[in-house]
C-alpha positions in Angstrom: 7.1 -8.0 17.7 4.5 -8.6 20.4 1.1 -6.9 20.8 -1.4 -7.0 23.5 -5.2 -6.8 23.3 -7.9 -6.3 26.0 -9.4 -9.6 25.2 -8.6 -13.2 26.6 -7.7 -14.3 23.1 -4.2 -15.5 22.1 -2.5 -14.9 18.8 1.0 -15.7 17.4 2.6 -15.3 14.2 6.0 -16.6 12.8 7.4 -15.7 9.5 10.0 -17.9 7.8 11.2 -19.0 4.3 9.9 -22.1 2.5 13.3 -23.5 3.0 13.2 -23.0 6.8 9.8 -24.6 7.0 11.2 -27.7 5.3 14.2 -27.7 7.7 11.7 -27.5 10.7 9.6 -30.5 9.2 12.8 -32.5 8.7 14.3 -31.6 12.0 17.4 -30.2 10.4 16.7 -26.5 11.3 19.7 -24.9 13.3 17.7 -21.7 14.4 16.7 -22.4 18.0 14.1 -19.6 18.2 12.5 -20.7 15.1 12.4 -24.3 16.3 10.9 -23.2 19.5 8.1 -21.3 17.8 7.3 -24.3 15.5 7.3 -26.8 18.3 5.1 -24.5 20.4 2.6 -24.3 17.5 2.5 -28.1 17.2 2.1 -28.8 20.9 -0.5 -26.0 21.5 -4.2 -26.8 22.3 -5.1 -23.6 20.3 -6.0 -23.6 16.6 -3.0 -23.4 14.3 -2.5 -22.1 10.8 0.2 -22.3 8.1 -0.1 -20.1 5.0 2.2 -19.1 2.2 2.3 -15.7 0.5 4.3 -14.0 -2.2 5.5 -10.5 -1.4 5.3 -7.6 -3.9 8.9 -8.2 -4.8 8.2 -11.9 -5.6 9.6 -13.5 -2.4 7.8 -16.5 -1.1 7.3 -16.4 2.7 5.5 -18.8 5.2 3.3 -17.6 8.1 2.5 -20.0 10.9 1.2 -19.8 14.5 -1.7 -20.2 16.8 -4.9 -18.4 17.8 -7.9 -18.8 20.0 -9.1 -18.4 23.6 -6.5 -19.3 26.2 -8.4 -18.9 29.4 
């Protein structure tokens, strides 16, 4: 999903599995949208983040993206 604010700040978030993140790092990921988001994060001049979480059902997920002022 996409959301919009009244500010000039930029935020992005991508959710994937730990396995998908490893595929992205190794260059073996077949998901073109996920590859595009990952490459965009790496190439951005904005601040980036990558964090892992465990859902209430015990699933491990990875969140990554960028944030900051883009103006």
